[in-house]
DRENKEKOL-975158 format. One record per residue: residue number from 1; residue in one letter; chain; x, y, z of N, C-alpha, C in turn. Coordinates in steps of 0.05 Angstrom, whole numbers. Layout:
REM DRENKEKOL-975158
resi->NUM	resn->A	chain->A	nc1->X	nc2->Y	nc3->Z	cac1->X	cac2->Y	cac3->Z	cc1->X	cc2->Y	cc3->Z
...
REM end
This chain:
REM DRENKEKOL-975158
resi->1	resn->M	chain->A	nc1->-84	nc2->-487	nc3->-154	cac1->-100	cac2->-473	cac3->-134	cc1->-82	cc2->-453	cc3->-120
resi->2	resn->S	chain->A	nc1->-92	nc2->-430	nc3->-115	cac1->-76	cac2->-409	cac3->-102	cc1->-91	cc2->-397	cc3->-79
resi->3	resn->S	chain->A	nc1->-77	nc2->-383	nc3->-62	cac1->-89	cac2->-369	cac3->-40	cc1->-77	cc2->-341	cc3->-40
resi->4	resn->S	chain->A	nc1->-94	nc2->-321	nc3->-36	cac1->-85	cac2->-293	cac3->-37	cc1->-64	cc2->-288	cc3->-15
resi->5	resn->L	chain->A	nc1->-45	nc2->-271	nc3->-22	cac1->-24	cac2->-263	cac3->-4	cc1->-31	cc2->-234	cc3->5
resi->6	resn->A	chain->A	nc1->-31	nc2->-230	nc3->30	cac1->-37	cac2->-203	cac3->41	cc1->-12	cc2->-186	cc3->41
resi->7	resn->A	chain->A	nc1->-6	nc2->-175	nc3->18	cac1->17	cac2->-157	cac3->15	cc1->11	cc2->-136	cc3->-5
resi->8	resn->T	chain->A	nc1->25	nc2->-114	nc3->-3	cac1->21	cac2->-93	cac3->-23	cc1->45	cc2->-93	cc3->-41
resi->9	resn->A	chain->A	nc1->42	nc2->-83	nc3->-65	cac1->64	cac2->-80	cac3->-84	cc1->62	cc2->-53	cc3->-97
resi->10	resn->R	chain->A	nc1->85	nc2->-41	nc3->-99	cac1->87	cac2->-14	cac3->-112	cc1->104	cc2->-17	cc3->-136
resi->11	resn->V	chain->A	nc1->98	nc2->-1	nc3->-157	cac1->113	cac2->-2	cac3->-182	cc1->129	cc2->24	cc3->-184
resi->12	resn->V	chain->A	nc1->155	nc2->21	nc3->-192	cac1->172	cac2->43	cac3->-195	cc1->184	cc2->42	cc3->-223
resi->13	resn->K	chain->A	nc1->182	nc2->64	nc3->-238	cac1->194	cac2->65	cac3->-264	cc1->224	cc2->66	cc3->-262
resi->14	resn->G	chain->A	nc1->237	nc2->49	nc3->-278	cac1->266	cac2->49	cac3->-277	cc1->277	cc2->21	cc3->-279
resi->15	resn->G	chain->A	nc1->303	nc2->19	nc3->-283	cac1->316	cac2->-6	cac3->-286	cc1->323	cc2->-19	cc3->-260
resi->16	resn->A	chain->A	nc1->330	nc2->-44	nc3->-262	cac1->338	cac2->-60	cac3->-239	cc1->367	cc2->-53	cc3->-232
resi->17	resn->S	chain->A	nc1->375	nc2->-60	nc3->-208	cac1->403	cac2->-55	cac3->-200	cc1->420	cc2->-77	cc3->-213
resi->18	resn->R	chain->A	nc1->445	nc2->-77	nc3->-205	cac1->464	cac2->-96	cac3->-216	cc1->462	cc2->-124	cc3->-204
resi->19	resn->L	chain->A	nc1->443	nc2->-128	nc3->-186	cac1->439	cac2->-154	cac3->-174	cc1->426	cc2->-175	cc3->-193
resi->20	resn->R	chain->A	nc1->417	nc2->-166	nc3->-216	cac1->401	cac2->-183	cac3->-234	cc1->418	cc2->-206	cc3->-245
resi->21	resn->P	chain->A	nc1->409	nc2->-231	nc3->-240	cac1->423	cac2->-253	cac3->-252	cc1->418	cc2->-254	cc3->-282
resi->22	resn->L	chain->A	nc1->437	nc2->-266	nc3->-297	cac1->433	cac2->-268	cac3->-326	cc1->410	cc2->-286	cc3->-333
resi->23	resn->R	chain->A	nc1->396	nc2->-279	nc3->-355	cac1->375	cac2->-295	cac3->-366	cc1->351	cc2->-300	cc3->-347
resi->24	resn->S	chain->A	nc1->345	nc2->-282	nc3->-330	cac1->323	cac2->-284	cac3->-312	cc1->302	cc2->-263	cc3->-319
resi->25	resn->A	chain->A	nc1->277	nc2->-271	nc3->-319	cac1->255	cac2->-252	cac3->-324	cc1->252	cc2->-232	cc3->-302
resi->26	resn->L	chain->A	nc1->260	nc2->-240	nc3->-278	cac1->256	cac2->-223	cac3->-254	cc1->279	cc2->-229	cc3->-235
resi->27	resn->S	chain->A	nc1->290	nc2->-208	nc3->-223	cac1->310	cac2->-212	cac3->-202	cc1->298	cc2->-203	cc3->-175
resi->28	resn->L	chain->A	nc1->309	nc2->-215	nc3->-154	cac1->300	cac2->-209	cac3->-127	cc1->323	cc2->-197	cc3->-111
resi->29	resn->T	chain->A	nc1->317	nc2->-176	nc3->-96	cac1->337	cac2->-165	cac3->-78	cc1->339	cc2->-183	cc3->-53
resi->30	resn->P	chain->A	nc1->361	nc2->-181	nc3->-38	cac1->363	cac2->-197	cac3->-13	cc1->339	cc2->-192	cc3->6
resi->31	resn->N	chain->A	nc1->329	nc2->-168	nc3->7	cac1->306	cac2->-162	cac3->24	cc1->281	cc2->-177	cc3->14
resi->32	resn->A	chain->A	nc1->277	nc2->-178	nc3->-12	cac1->254	cac2->-192	cac3->-23	cc1->256	cc2->-222	cc3->-17
resi->33	resn->V	chain->A	nc1->280	nc2->-233	nc3->-21	cac1->285	cac2->-262	cac3->-16	cc1->279	cc2->-268	cc3->13
resi->34	resn->G	chain->A	nc1->289	nc2->-252	nc3->31	cac1->284	cac2->-256	cac3->60	cc1->255	cc2->-256	cc3->67
resi->35	resn->R	chain->A	nc1->240	nc2->-236	nc3->57	cac1->212	cac2->-234	cac3->63	cc1->196	cc2->-257	cc3->51
resi->36	resn->I	chain->A	nc1->202	nc2->-265	nc3->27	cac1->188	cac2->-287	cac3->14	cc1->193	cc2->-313	cc3->29
resi->37	resn->K	chain->A	nc1->218	nc2->-317	nc3->39	cac1->224	cac2->-341	cac3->55	cc1->206	cc2->-342	cc3->80
resi->38	resn->V	chain->A	nc1->204	nc2->-319	nc3->93	cac1->187	cac2->-318	cac3->117	cc1->158	cc2->-324	cc3->110
resi->39	resn->L	chain->A	nc1->148	nc2->-313	nc3->89	cac1->120	cac2->-317	cac3->81	cc1->115	cc2->-347	cc3->73
resi->40	resn->M	chain->A	nc1->134	nc2->-358	nc3->58	cac1->130	cac2->-386	cac3->49	cc1->133	cc2->-406	cc3->72
resi->41	resn->E	chain->A	nc1->149	nc2->-399	nc3->93	cac1->151	cac2->-417	cac3->116	cc1->124	cc2->-419	cc3->131
resi->42	resn->K	chain->A	nc1->108	nc2->-398	nc3->129	cac1->82	cac2->-398	cac3->142	cc1->61	cc2->-412	cc3->126
resi->43	resn->K	chain->A	nc1->67	nc2->-420	nc3->101	cac1->48	cac2->-433	cac3->83	cc1->62	cc2->-458	cc3->71
resi->44	resn->P	chain->A	nc1->68	nc2->-479	nc3->87	cac1->83	cac2->-502	cac3->77	cc1->69	cc2->-518	cc3->56
resi->45	resn->D	chain->A	nc1->43	nc2->-515	nc3->53	cac1->28	cac2->-530	cac3->32	cc1->32	cc2->-518	cc3->4
resi->46	resn->F	chain->A	nc1->44	nc2->-494	nc3->2	cac1->47	cac2->-481	cac3->-23	cc1->76	cc2->-483	cc3->-32
resi->47	resn->K	chain->A	nc1->80	nc2->-484	nc3->-58	cac1->107	cac2->-488	cac3->-69	cc1->121	cc2->-463	cc3->-79
resi->48	resn->A	chain->A	nc1->105	nc2->-442	nc3->-86	cac1->117	cac2->-418	cac3->-98	cc1->99	cc2->-394	cc3->-93
resi->49	resn->L	chain->A	nc1->111	nc2->-371	nc3->-99	cac1->96	cac2->-346	cac3->-100	cc1->91	cc2->-340	cc3->-129
resi->50	resn->K	chain->A	nc1->66	nc2->-334	nc3->-136	cac1->59	cac2->-330	cac3->-164	cc1->52	cc2->-300	cc3->-168
resi->51	resn->I	chain->A	nc1->65	nc2->-288	nc3->-189	cac1->60	cac2->-260	cac3->-196	cc1->43	cc2->-259	cc3->-221
resi->52	resn->G	chain->A	nc1->23	nc2->-243	nc3->-220	cac1->6	cac2->-238	cac3->-243	cc1->0	cc2->-209	cc3->-246
resi->53	resn->V	chain->A	nc1->-16	nc2->-202	nc3->-266	cac1->-26	cac2->-175	cac3->-270	cc1->-56	cc2->-175	cc3->-274
resi->54	resn->K	chain->A	nc1->-69	nc2->-153	nc3->-266	cac1->-97	cac2->-151	cac3->-271	cc1->-104	cc2->-122	cc3->-276
resi->55	resn->Q	chain->A	nc1->-126	nc2->-117	nc3->-289	cac1->-136	cac2->-90	cac3->-294	cc1->-145	cc2->-78	cc3->-268
resi->56	resn->K	chain->A	nc1->-133	nc2->-55	nc3->-261	cac1->-141	cac2->-42	cac3->-236	cc1->-127	cc2->-15	cc3->-234
resi->57	resn->G	chain->A	nc1->-139	nc2->2	nc3->-219	cac1->-126	cac2->28	cac3->-213	cc1->-130	cc2->48	cc3->-235
resi->58	resn->C	chain->A	nc1->-119	nc2->72	nc3->-230	cac1->-123	cac2->94	cac3->-249	cc1->-104	cc2->93	cc3->-273
resi->59	resn->N	chain->A	nc1->-84	nc2->75	nc3->-273	cac1->-66	cac2->75	cac3->-295	cc1->-67	cc2->49	cc3->-311
resi->60	resn->G	chain->A	nc1->-84	nc2->30	nc3->-303	cac1->-89	cac2->7	cac3->-320	cc1->-84	cc2->-20	cc3->-309
resi->61	resn->L	chain->A	nc1->-59	nc2->-26	nc3->-300	cac1->-51	cac2->-52	cac3->-291	cc1->-40	cc2->-51	cc3->-263
resi->62	resn->T	chain->A	nc1->-42	nc2->-73	nc3->-248	cac1->-30	cac2->-76	cac3->-222	cc1->-20	cc2->-105	cc3->-219
resi->63	resn->Y	chain->A	nc1->1	nc2->-109	nc3->-203	cac1->11	cac2->-135	cac3->-198	cc1->-6	cc2->-149	cc3->-177
resi->64	resn->T	chain->A	nc1->-8	nc2->-176	nc3->-180	cac1->-21	cac2->-192	cac3->-160	cc1->0	cc2->-212	cc3->-149
resi->65	resn->L	chain->A	nc1->-1	nc2->-218	nc3->-124	cac1->17	cac2->-237	cac3->-111	cc1->0	cc2->-258	cc3->-97
resi->66	resn->D	chain->A	nc1->4	nc2->-283	nc3->-104	cac1->-12	cac2->-305	cac3->-93	cc1->7	cc2->-328	cc3->-86
resi->67	resn->Y	chain->A	nc1->-1	nc2->-343	nc3->-66	cac1->12	cac2->-369	cac3->-60	cc1->2	cc2->-389	cc3->-82
resi->68	resn->A	chain->A	nc1->19	nc2->-407	nc3->-90	cac1->11	cac2->-426	cac3->-111	cc1->22	cc2->-454	cc3->-104
resi->69	resn->K	chain->A	nc1->5	nc2->-473	nc3->-111	cac1->12	cac2->-501	cac3->-107	cc1->22	cc2->-515	cc3->-133
resi->70	resn->E	chain->A	nc1->12	nc2->-506	nc3->-156	cac1->19	cac2->-518	cac3->-181	cc1->26	cc2->-497	cc3->-202
resi->71	resn->K	chain->A	nc1->47	nc2->-503	nc3->-217	cac1->57	cac2->-485	cac3->-238	cc1->40	cc2->-491	cc3->-263
resi->72	resn->A	chain->A	nc1->29	nc2->-469	nc3->-274	cac1->13	cac2->-472	cac3->-299	cc1->33	cc2->-477	cc3->-322
resi->73	resn->K	chain->A	nc1->23	nc2->-489	nc3->-343	cac1->39	cac2->-497	cac3->-366	cc1->56	cc2->-474	cc3->-377
resi->74	resn->L	chain->A	nc1->46	nc2->-451	nc3->-379	cac1->60	cac2->-428	cac3->-392	cc1->72	cc2->-409	cc3->-372
resi->75	resn->D	chain->A	nc1->71	nc2->-415	nc3->-346	cac1->84	cac2->-398	cac3->-326	cc1->114	cc2->-398	cc3->-330
resi->76	resn->E	chain->A	nc1->126	nc2->-375	nc3->-326	cac1->156	cac2->-373	cac3->-325	cc1->165	cc2->-378	cc3->-297
resi->77	resn->E	chain->A	nc1->185	nc2->-394	nc3->-293	cac1->195	cac2->-400	cac3->-267	cc1->222	cc2->-385	cc3->-262
resi->78	resn->V	chain->A	nc1->223	nc2->-372	nc3->-239	cac1->248	cac2->-359	cac3->-230	cc1->255	cc2->-371	cc3->-203
resi->79	resn->V	chain->A	nc1->279	nc2->-382	nc3->-201	cac1->289	cac2->-393	cac3->-176	cc1->314	cc2->-377	cc3->-169
resi->80	resn->Q	chain->A	nc1->314	nc2->-365	nc3->-146	cac1->337	cac2->-349	cac3->-136	cc1->340	cc2->-353	cc3->-106
resi->81	resn->D	chain->A	nc1->363	nc2->-361	nc3->-97	cac1->369	cac2->-364	cac3->-69	cc1->349	cc2->-381	cc3->-54
resi->82	resn->G	chain->A	nc1->340	nc2->-403	nc3->-67	cac1->321	cac2->-421	cac3->-55	cc1->292	cc2->-412	cc3->-56
resi->83	resn->I	chain->A	nc1->287	nc2->-389	nc3->-69	cac1->259	cac2->-379	cac3->-72	cc1->249	cc2->-386	cc3->-100
resi->84	resn->R	chain->A	nc1->225	nc2->-395	nc3->-101	cac1->212	cac2->-403	cac3->-127	cc1->190	cc2->-383	cc3->-132
resi->85	resn->I	chain->A	nc1->192	nc2->-369	nc3->-155	cac1->171	cac2->-351	cac3->-165	cc1->161	cc2->-361	cc3->-191
resi->86	resn->W	chain->A	nc1->134	nc2->-361	nc3->-194	cac1->122	cac2->-368	cac3->-219	cc1->108	cc2->-343	cc3->-230
resi->87	resn->I	chain->A	nc1->114	nc2->-336	nc3->-255	cac1->103	cac2->-312	cac3->-267	cc1->82	cc2->-321	cc3->-287
resi->88	resn->D	chain->A	nc1->57	nc2->-312	nc3->-282	cac1->35	cac2->-318	cac3->-300	cc1->42	cc2->-309	cc3->-328
resi->89	resn->N	chain->A	nc1->33	nc2->-325	nc3->-348	cac1->40	cac2->-319	cac3->-376	cc1->30	cc2->-292	cc3->-385
resi->90	resn->K	chain->A	nc1->8	nc2->-282	nc3->-373	cac1->-2	cac2->-255	cac3->-381	cc1->14	cc2->-233	cc3->-369
resi->91	resn->A	chain->A	nc1->31	nc2->-239	nc3->-349	cac1->47	cac2->-218	cac3->-336	cc1->76	cc2->-218	cc3->-346
resi->92	resn->Q	chain->A	nc1->84	nc2->-238	nc3->-362	cac1->112	cac2->-242	cac3->-369	cc1->124	cc2->-218	cc3->-384
resi->93	resn->L	chain->A	nc1->110	nc2->-208	nc3->-404	cac1->121	cac2->-186	cac3->-419	cc1->122	cc2->-160	cc3->-403
resi->94	resn->S	chain->A	nc1->103	nc2->-156	nc3->-385	cac1->103	cac2->-131	cac3->-370	cc1->123	cc2->-131	cc3->-347
resi->95	resn->I	chain->A	nc1->133	nc2->-154	nc3->-339	cac1->152	cac2->-156	cac3->-317	cc1->181	cc2->-162	cc3->-325
resi->96	resn->L	chain->A	nc1->185	nc2->-169	nc3->-350	cac1->211	cac2->-176	cac3->-360	cc1->233	cc2->-156	cc3->-353
resi->97	resn->G	chain->A	nc1->254	nc2->-164	nc3->-341	cac1->276	cac2->-146	cac3->-334	cc1->272	cc2->-131	cc3->-308
resi->98	resn->S	chain->A	nc1->251	nc2->-136	nc3->-293	cac1->245	cac2->-121	cac3->-268	cc1->260	cc2->-132	cc3->-244
resi->99	resn->E	chain->A	nc1->261	nc2->-116	nc3->-224	cac1->273	cac2->-124	cac3->-199	cc1->251	cc2->-122	cc3->-177
resi->100	resn->M	chain->A	nc1->249	nc2->-143	nc3->-161	cac1->229	cac2->-143	cac3->-140	cc1->244	cc2->-138	cc3->-113
resi->101	resn->D	chain->A	nc1->235	nc2->-119	nc3->-98	cac1->248	cac2->-112	cac3->-73	cc1->226	cc2->-113	cc3->-51
resi->102	resn->F	chain->A	nc1->235	nc2->-113	nc3->-26	cac1->217	cac2->-111	cac3->-3	cc1->227	cc2->-87	cc3->13
resi->103	resn->V	chain->A	nc1->209	nc2->-68	nc3->18	cac1->217	cac2->-43	cac3->32	cc1->199	cc2->-41	cc3->57
resi->104	resn->S	chain->A	nc1->211	nc2->-35	nc3->79	cac1->196	cac2->-32	cac3->104	cc1->205	cc2->-7	cc3->118
resi->105	resn->D	chain->A	nc1->186	nc2->9	nc3->128	cac1->193	cac2->32	cac3->144	cc1->173	cc2->34	cc3->167
resi->106	resn->K	chain->A	nc1->172	nc2->56	nc3->181	cac1->155	cac2->58	cac3->205	cc1->125	cc2->57	cc3->198
resi->107	resn->L	chain->A	nc1->117	nc2->64	nc3->174	cac1->89	cac2->66	cac3->166	cc1->79	cc2->43	cc3->149
resi->108	resn->S	chain->A	nc1->97	nc2->30	nc3->134	cac1->87	cac2->9	cac3->116	cc1->109	cc2->-11	cc3->109
resi->109	resn->S	chain->A	nc1->100	nc2->-33	nc3->99	cac1->118	cac2->-54	cac3->89	cc1->106	cc2->-63	cc3->62
resi->110	resn->E	chain->A	nc1->122	nc2->-65	nc3->41	cac1->111	cac2->-72	cac3->15	cc1->132	cc2->-82	cc3->-4
resi->111	resn->F	chain->A	nc1->123	nc2->-98	nc3->-23	cac1->140	cac2->-106	cac3->-45	cc1->141	cc2->-83	cc3->-65
resi->112	resn->V	chain->A	nc1->164	nc2->-78	nc3->-77	cac1->167	cac2->-57	cac3->-96	cc1->179	cc2->-69	cc3->-121
resi->113	resn->F	chain->A	nc1->167	nc2->-64	nc3->-144	cac1->176	cac2->-73	cac3->-170	cc1->189	cc2->-50	cc3->-185
resi->114	resn->R	chain->A	nc1->215	nc2->-52	nc3->-190	cac1->229	cac2->-32	cac3->-206	cc1->229	cc2->-43	cc3->-235
resi->115	resn->N	chain->A	nc1->212	nc2->-30	nc3->-251	cac1->206	cac2->-41	cac3->-277	cc1->214	cc2->-22	cc3->-300
resi->116	resn->P	chain->A	nc1->233	nc2->-30	nc3->-316	cac1->242	cac2->-12	cac3->-338	cc1->223	cc2->-10	cc3->-361
resi->117	resn->N	chain->A	nc1->202	nc2->-27	nc3->-362	cac1->183	cac2->-28	cac3->-384	cc1->159	cc2->-9	cc3->-382
resi->118	resn->I	chain->A	nc1->154	nc2->1	nc3->-359	cac1->130	cac2->17	cac3->-355	cc1->132	cc2->45	cc3->-367
resi->119	resn->K	chain->A	nc1->110	nc2->55	nc3->-377	cac1->109	cac2->81	cac3->-389	cc1->98	cc2->102	cc3->-370
resi->120	resn->G	chain->A	nc1->83	nc2->93	nc3->-350	cac1->72	cac2->112	cac3->-330	cc1->61	cc2->97	cc3->-306
resi->121	resn->T	chain->A	nc1->59	nc2->112	nc3->-284	cac1->47	cac2->101	cac3->-260	cc1->27	cc2->121	cc3->-249
resi->122	resn->C	chain->A	nc1->10	nc2->112	nc3->-232	cac1->-9	cac2->130	cac3->-219	cc1->5	cc2->144	cc3->-196
resi->123	resn->G	chain->A	nc1->-7	nc2->163	nc3->-184	cac1->5	cac2->178	cac3->-162	cc1->13	cc2->161	cc3->-138
resi->124	resn->C	chain->A	nc1->-3	nc2->141	nc3->-132	cac1->4	cac2->124	cac3->-108	cc1->23	cc2->102	cc3->-115
resi->125	resn->G	chain->A	nc1->28	nc2->97	nc3->-141	cac1->47	cac2->76	cac3->-149	cc1->36	cc2->48	cc3->-149
resi->126	resn->E	chain->A	nc1->10	nc2->44	nc3->-146	cac1->-1	cac2->17	cac3->-146	cc1->-8	cc2->7	cc3->-174
resi->127	resn->S	chain->A	nc1->-13	nc2->25	nc3->-193	cac1->-20	cac2->16	cac3->-220	cc1->0	cc2->28	cc3->-240
resi->128	resn->F	chain->A	nc1->1	nc2->15	nc3->-263	cac1->20	cac2->24	cac3->-283	cc1->9	cc2->19	cc3->-311
resi->129	resn->S	chain->A	nc1->23	nc2->31	nc3->-331	cac1->16	cac2->25	cac3->-359	cc1->42	cc2->18	cc3->-374
resi->130	resn->I	chain->A	nc1->38	nc2->2	nc3->-394	cac1->61	cac2->-7	cac3->-410	cc1->58	cc2->3	cc3->-438
REM end
């Protein structure tokens, strides 16, 4: 069972920084870890943040972020700095090698995925193609 997370995510073409741990499908920046910790503290009944993909937007795919209580059989698990992320099996190939960041400025706050696998993004950066 999952509950939707009220957050936005932007996709950026390009590789992850050098913070990426070895053998991990996804790496998290310190800003992403900090934000996820804050979000998970507000939802103590949930065990992880689950990342998925769905058809949406002008370029084809978009990431989804949900709170999750149970890990599905084929979900990939990433644990970094006490944060638990489950990646839906349908999203695993499209997110492999990506870096998840959290960026905040005067106008917005959002998760940003730096993904070396994408071939294109829409103008607003919310959808991508592989």
